[in-house]
C-alpha positions in Angstrom: 110.9 113.2 153.9 109.6 113.4 157.5 111.8 113.4 160.6 109.5 115.0 163.2 108.8 111.7 164.9 108.0 113.4 168.3 105.1 115.4 166.8 102.4 112.8 166.1 100.6 113.1 162.8 102.0 116.6 162.2 103.0 116.1 158.6 99.8 114.2 157.7 97.6 116.9 159.4 99.6 119.6 157.7 99.0 118.0 154.3 95.3 117.6 154.9 95.1 121.2 156.3 96.8 122.5 153.1 94.3 120.7 150.9 91.4 122.0 153.0 92.6 125.6 152.7 93.2 125.4 149.0 89.7 124.1 148.4 88.2 126.8 150.7 90.0 129.4 148.6 88.9 127.8 145.3 85.3 127.7 146.4 85.5 131.3 147.8 84.5 130.2 151.3 85.2 132.3 154.3 88.1 130.7 156.1 86.4 130.4 159.5 87.2 127.7 162.0 83.9 126.0 161.4 84.4 125.9 157.6 87.9 124.7 158.0 86.7 121.9 160.2 84.3 120.8 157.5 86.9 120.7 154.7 89.5 119.1 157.0 87.1 116.3 157.7 86.3 116.0 154.0 89.9 115.5 153.0 90.8 113.4 156.0 88.3 110.7 154.9 86.3 108.4 157.1 83.1 110.5 156.9 81.3 109.2 153.8 78.1 111.2 154.4 80.1 114.5 154.4 82.1 113.5 151.4 79.0 112.6 149.4 77.2 115.8 150.4 80.1 118.0 149.3 80.8 116.0 146.1 77.1 116.4 145.2 77.2 120.1 145.7 80.3 120.4 143.5 78.9 118.1 140.8 75.8 120.4 140.5 77.8 123.6 140.7 76.0 124.7 143.8 77.6 127.7 145.6 79.0 127.2 149.1 77.1 130.1 150.6 76.9 131.0 154.3 73.7 128.9 154.7 75.2 125.8 153.0 78.4 126.1 155.0 76.5 126.4 158.3 74.3 123.3 157.4 77.4 121.2 156.5 79.0 122.1 159.8 76.0 121.5 162.0 74.9 118.4 160.2 78.2 116.5 159.8 80.8 118.0 162.2 79.6 120.0 165.1 77.9 117.2 167.1 80.0 114.3 165.9 82.1 114.0 169.1 79.9 115.7 171.7 76.8 113.7 170.8 78.7 110.4 171.3 80.1 111.6 174.7 76.7 112.8 175.8 74.9 109.7 174.7 77.4 107.4 176.5 77.2 109.5 179.7 73.4 109.5 179.6 73.3 105.7 179.1 75.7 105.1 181.9 73.6 107.4 184.2 70.5 105.5 183.3 72.2 102.2 184.0 73.4 103.4 187.4 70.0 104.6 188.3 68.4 101.3 187.3 71.0 99.4 189.3 70.3 101.5 192.4 66.6 100.9 191.9 67.1 97.2 191.6 69.2 97.0 194.7 66.7 99.1 196.7 64.0 96.8 195.5 66.0 93.7 196.5 66.7 95.1 199.9 63.0 96.0 200.4 61.9 92.6 199.2 64.4 90.9 201.5 63.0 92.9 204.5 59.4 92.0 203.5 60.3 88.3 203.2 62.0 88.2 206.6 59.1 90.0 208.2 56.6 87.5 206.6 58.6 84.5 207.8 58.9 86.0 211.2 55.1 86.3 211.4 54.7 82.7 210.3 57.1 81.6 213.1 55.1 83.7 215.6 51.9 82.0 214.6 53.7 78.6 215.0 54.5 79.5 218.6 50.9 80.5 219.1 49.7 77.0 218.2 48.3 77.8 214.7 47.5 74.7 212.6 50.8 73.4 211.1 49.2 72.8 207.7 48.2 76.4 207.5 51.7 77.5 208.5 53.3 75.3 205.8 50.9 76.7 203.2 51.8 80.3 204.3 55.5 79.6 204.3 55.3 78.0 200.8 53.4 81.0 199.5 56.1 83.4 200.9 58.9 81.3 199.4 57.1 81.3 196.0 56.6 85.0 196.1 60.3 85.5 197.0 61.4 83.2 194.1 59.2 85.2 191.7 60.7 88.5 192.9 64.2 87.1 192.6 63.6 85.9 189.1 62.3 89.3 188.1 65.3 91.0 189.6 67.7 88.6 187.9 66.1 89.3 184.5 66.4 93.0 185.1 70.0 92.8 186.1 70.7 90.6 183.0 69.1 93.2 180.7 71.2 96.0 182.2 74.3 93.9 182.0 73.7 93.5 178.3 73.3 97.2 178.0 76.5 97.7 179.8 78.3 95.4 177.4 77.0 97.4 174.5 78.4 100.6 176.0 81.7 98.9 176.7 81.9 97.7 173.1 81.0 101.2 171.9 83.8 102.7 174.0 86.2 100.1 172.8 85.3 101.0 169.2 85.8 104.7 169.9 89.3 103.9 171.4 90.1 101.9 168.3 89.1 104.7 166.0 91.3 107.1 168.0 94.2 104.8 167.3 93.4 104.3 163.6 94.2 106.5 160.5 90.9 107.3 158.9 92.0 107.1 155.3 94.1 103.9 155.3 92.7 102.0 158.2 96.3 101.5 159.5 97.5 102.4 162.9 98.1 106.1 163.4 101.0 107.9 164.9 99.6 107.6 168.4 99.3 103.8 168.1 102.7 103.7 166.4 104.4 105.6 169.3 102.9 103.2 171.9 103.9 100.1 169.9 107.5 101.4 169.4 107.9 102.1 173.1 106.9 98.5 174.0 109.0 97.0 171.2 112.0 99.1 172.3 111.7 97.8 175.9 111.9 94.2 174.6 114.7 95.0 172.2 116.8 96.4 175.0 117.2 92.7 176.2 118.8 91.7 172.9 115.7 90.8 170.7 116.1 92.3 167.2 113.8 95.1 166.2 113.5 96.6 162.7 111.6 99.3 161.0 110.8 99.7 157.3 109.5 102.9 155.7 107.9 103.2 152.3 107.1 106.2 150.1 105.1 106.2 146.9 107.3 107.2 144.0 106.2 110.4 142.1 103.0 110.5 144.1 102.5 114.3 143.6 102.4 114.0 139.9 100.1 111.0 140.2 97.7 113.2 142.3 98.0 116.1 139.9 97.2 113.9 136.9 94.4 111.8 138.3 93.1 113.8 141.3 93.2 113.4 145.0 90.4 110.9 145.1 92.4 108.4 143.0 95.4 109.3 145.1 93.5 108.3 148.2 92.5 105.1 146.5 96.2 104.4 145.8 97.1 105.0 149.5 94.4 102.6 150.6 95.9 100.0 148.2 99.4 100.5 149.6 98.0 100.1 153.1 96.3 96.8 152.1 99.5 95.4 150.6 101.5 96.5 153.6 99.0 94.9 156.0 99.0 91.6 154.0 102.8 91.3 153.6 103.9 92.0 157.1 103.7 89.3 159.9 100.9 89.0 162.4 103.1 90.4 165.2 104.2 93.5 163.2 102.5 96.9 163.2 101.8 98.6 159.9 101.0 102.3 160.3 100.7 105.6 158.5 103.6 107.8 159.2 102.5 110.9 157.3 101.3 112.0 153.9 102.1 109.1 151.4 104.6 107.6 153.8 103.8 104.3 155.5 105.8 102.5 158.1 106.0 99.0 159.6 107.6 98.0 162.9 108.9 94.5 162.9 109.7 93.0 166.4 111.9 90.0 166.5 113.2 90.5 162.9 116.8 91.3 162.0 117.8 93.5 159.1 118.0 90.6 156.6 114.5 89.5 157.5 113.2 93.1 157.3 114.8 93.6 153.9 113.1 90.4 152.6 109.7 91.5 153.8 110.3 94.9 152.3 111.2 93.4 148.9 107.9 91.3 149.0 106.0 94.6 149.6 107.8 96.4 146.8 107.3 93.6 144.3 103.6 93.2 145.2 103.0 97.0 144.7 104.9 97.1 141.4 102.8 94.2 140.1 99.4 95.6 141.3 96.8 96.8 138.8 95.1 100.0 139.8 91.6 100.6 138.3 89.8 104.0 138.7 86.6 103.1 140.4 84.4 105.7 138.8 85.3 104.8 135.2 87.0 101.3 135.3 90.0 102.9 133.6 93.3 101.0 134.2 95.8 103.5 135.6 99.6 103.5 135.2 101.4 101.2 137.6 103.1 102.7 140.6 106.1 101.9 142.6 107.5 102.5 146.1 110.9 103.1 147.6 111.6 101.5 150.9 114.2 102.1 153.6 115.0 99.7 156.4 117.0 99.9 159.6 117.6 97.9 162.8 117.4 99.1 166.3 120.7 99.4 168.3 120.6 98.8 172.0 120.6 102.0 174.0 119.7 104.4 171.2 116.6 106.6 171.0 113.8 105.6 168.7 114.2 108.8 166.8 117.7 107.7 165.8 116.3 104.5 164.4 113.7 106.4 162.4 116.3 108.8 161.2 118.5 106.0 159.8 115.4 104.4 158.2 114.6 107.8 156.6 118.1 108.1 155.2 117.8 104.7 153.7 114.5 105.7 152.1 116.1 108.9 150.8 118.9 106.8 149.2 116.4 104.5 147.6 114.7 107.4 146.0 117.8 109.2 144.9 119.3 106.1 143.4 116.5 105.4 141.0 113.4 104.6 143.1 111.4 101.3 143.1 113.9 99.6 145.3 114.7 98.6 148.9 117.7 100.1 150.6 119.0 99.2 154.1 121.1 101.3 156.5 124.1 99.2 155.6 124.0 100.5 152.0 123.7 104.0 153.4 126.9 103.5 155.4 128.7 102.0 152.4 127.6 105.0 150.3 128.9 107.4 153.0 132.2 105.6 153.2 132.6 105.6 149.4 131.8 109.3 149.3 
């Protein structure tokens, strides 16, 4: 069970760190910060190139010597974040330089055009043939139009480049709010969503939370390996995402625990959604991708609780966690609400 709601992703990170350190020990790799970063990224998922490289080394019984470890770090980890930051900064600097150049050119062209028109006017006052003046004026206007078209095209191109950078930054922000393994919202995004939902719930709108945990997940991992365990987690995330409503937020809470925040849903509605999730998972068929083997079915236990006006979000999560604990201790593969926890406490 997890109750450290104020420490985002702590339990999940601790789980990944533990797996990384065990593998480092098994492979007799020096536990340096760089090597730890490589194996943490490996188990955290979301970096297919790194995973494939390490899996290939393991399959061929290649030793993780100092040279190999250094190559893995430098190739897949070291420059992953810094390169993206540097690239974005350089592209923005280039765009700003181009914009300044365009503006300087536009100002210079404007001065040249005004000077040319002034000279035509002076010639008119000097009695130059009007036909010649009209021709000169038309020529200057045509040149101005050409320059304006060229500048407009240049600005349009740089605007498109700016849109690309903006989209890239938006995707980076999205990745920062997404759990790498499951594709669900991470704890950072969960915290933000809960704060907004709580503000609305203070005005009387119902707000519920459901939390699910995979039954006997440790033994499943031990029997079939962490790769299959990760596949199961992704399946759970898919079911959760499909069964909640559009306005709800499904997220990874930590380890094999997933959570969903349901604004504008009372406890009865939350329990109904939770039951749909539980049933869909119990009926799902899990196939090992590498062999096509049909694996044993799995189940989840789910706890549900409703927000009470004026309370802290941590209190809501704690009641939901107690409901989940009761679901597990009373047989698993079931949905338990905070009401049943209160009844069990009264009966005890």
